[in-house]
N, C-alpha and C positions, 0 to 999 in steps of 0.2 A: 430525340424524345426520351429514349431510355435513360441517358445520362441525367437529363433534367429531372425525370421522375425519381431516380435513385437519390439524387441530391436532395430533393424535397423530403424524402423519407428519412434520410440521415439527419437533416436539419431538425426534423420533428423529434426523432429519437434523442438527439443530443441537446435539444432545446437551445440550439445555436443557429439563429437566422442568417448568420454570415458564413457558415461552413460551405466551402467551395472545393469541388474536386478539381485537381490539377488537370488542365486540358491535355497534358501529355500522357495521361494514363489511358492505355488502349481499352477498347470496349471488352475484349476478351478477358482482361484482368478484372474489370468490373463485374463481369458475369461470374467469374470464379469467386470473387469476394462475396457476391450476393448469395451464391450457393452455400459457401461455408457459414455465412451469418445465418442463413435460413436453417441449416442443420443445428447450429448452436442455439437458435431460438427454440426449436422443437425440443432439444434436450433440456433447455431451461423450463419449458412448460411442464415437463415430467418431474422436475425437481421442486417446483414451487409449492405444491400441496404439503410438502414436508417441512417447509421453512417456518420460522417464527413469524415472519411477515415479509411481504414483498410488494412494493408500491407500483411497479411497472415492469417493463420488459427485462428479462434475464437471458443472457447469452452464455451458454456453458460449452466449453471446449471438450475435447476428447480426454478420457481417463481422469476426469476431475473427481477428487474425493472430498466429500463433505460429511464430517462427523459431528454428531450432536446438532443436527440441522435445526432443531426447534429453538436453538439459541442464536440463530443467524437471522439478522434483520437487514433488509435491503431497500434502497431507494429505487429510483427509476433508471432504466438503461444501464444496468450493471453487467460487466463482462468478466468471466473467469476464463482465461486462456487455457490451452492444453496443459494437462498434468499438474494443475494447481491442487494443493491440499489445504483444507481449512478444518481445524478442530476447534469448535466454538465453546467447548466445555470450560466454563468460568463463572464467576459471580454475576457478571453483567452481560456476558455474551459478546457477539461480534456485530458491529453496526457499521454498515457501508452506505455512503450517501449516493446522491444522484450522479450519473455519468462517470462512474468509477470503473477502472479496469485493473485487474490483477494479472500480472504477466506470467508467462509460461514457467513451470517448475517452481513457482513461489509457494512458500509454506507459511501459514499463519497458525501458530500453536499457542493456545492461551494457558494451558496447564501442563507442566512438565511431569509432575508426580501427583498421585491421588491424595497424598497426605497434606498437600498444600494447594488448595483450589486457587487458580489464577484470577486476575481481575478482569481482563477482557481487552478488546481492541475496538477503536473507533477511527474512521477515516471519512473526511468531509467531501462535499460535492466537488466534482471536476478535478479530483486528484487521481494519481495512478501509482501503482507499484510496478517497477520494471521486471524483466525476467530474472529468475533465480534469486529473488528476495527471500529473506527469512525474517519473520516477525515473532520473537519470543515475548509474548504479552502477559507473562505471569504477574508482573508488577503493574500492568496497565500501559498500553501504548495508545496515545491520542494524536492523530494526524489531522491537520486543519484542511481548509479548502484551497483548491488551485495549487496543490503541492506536486512537484515533479520529483520522482524518485527513480534513479538510474538502475542499471543492471547490477545484480550481486550485492545489494545493500543489506546490512544486517542490523536488527534492533534487538538488544539484549537488556530487558528490564528486570534483571535479577542478578545478584552477586552472591558468591559463596563466602561464608564466614571462614576465616583461616587463622584466627588469632592464637589458638592453642596448638601446641606441638605434640601433645601426648595422645591425641586421638586423630584419626584420619579427617582430612578436610571434608570428605563426603558426609561425615557424621556430625558436623558442626552447624548445619542448617544454612539458611539463605536470608538475605535481606532484599526488600523490594521498595523502591521509591517511585518507579514509573518514569515514562518518557513522554515528553510533549513536543510536537512539531507544529508550530503555529502556521497561519495562512501564508501562501505565496512563497514557499521555500523551495529551493532546488538543491537536492542531494545528488552529487555525481556518482558515477559507477564505483562500486567497491567500498563505499563509506560504511563505517561501523559506528553505531551510536550506542553508548553504554548507559546503564541504569542511572537515574537521577538527573538526566540532562533535559533542559528545555532549549529548543532552537527557536529563536525569536522570529517574528514576522519578517518576511522579505529577505532572509539570510540566504547565502550561497555557501555550500560546503564542497570543497574541491574533491575530485576523484581520489579514492584511496585513503582518505583521512580517517582518523580515529577520534571521535568526539567524546571527550571525558568530562567536560564541564559545560556550563551554559554558554550559548552563543547569543550575543546581542542582536537586536533587530537591525536588519539591513547590513550586517557584517558579512564580509567575504573571508572565510577561514580555510585553512589547509594545514596538512602535516600530521605527524604522529608524535605527540598528541596534537590535535588541531589548535591553531592559534590564529588570532585576527591578523589578516594581511592588510586589509583596508576596508572601507565602507562603500557601499553602492552610491553612485552619484559623484564619487571622486573621479578626477580626470584619469582616463585610461583603464577604467574598470570594465569596458566592453558594453556598457549600457547604451 
């Protein structure tokens, strides 16, 4: 009875009528998870009054830092795992969709320096950032729906100008084009995405790749810099 009741609650929170707990998970583990989620929910209740907006349940882990919270806008059933840091200071703020999780020790930083206000960050429904992600959103980072992002992924939506040699690079300013990740993309662990890149719908980026230019829809890319290996649907792609 306990397992079935918990499963109904999770299905409601995730808006997923097909969510099923593995029968092999012991009841003691479920009780532990329920306790942790309950505490995270209470921490979320304490944070919600300070946010720009929040449409539903918010689960906040331990030692989470939220700066400029009035610029943070959340959908339903959002989770910030332990030690997440979000600084929403930017022109457009941070917008997080429904059923999104931000992994442990991840950082979302929208403005690097006060002389250049950043653009902001958007992530769509049912997407997630893995543990130890870094999102530098000064130039704007937009992530679509149903996007899988592995551990240690980096987004850098800003480049330093370095054309002149008579003055330090630090004094030459920056350029910003922004990063776009379309729906249903999978970024493997350790991927680095640089400014000006659009990753097309349904693409897969292999672990450890550095993405320096646009990725076509449904392409499988890998390497440093990342290059097209094949396209999804071709024989032997693991689909």
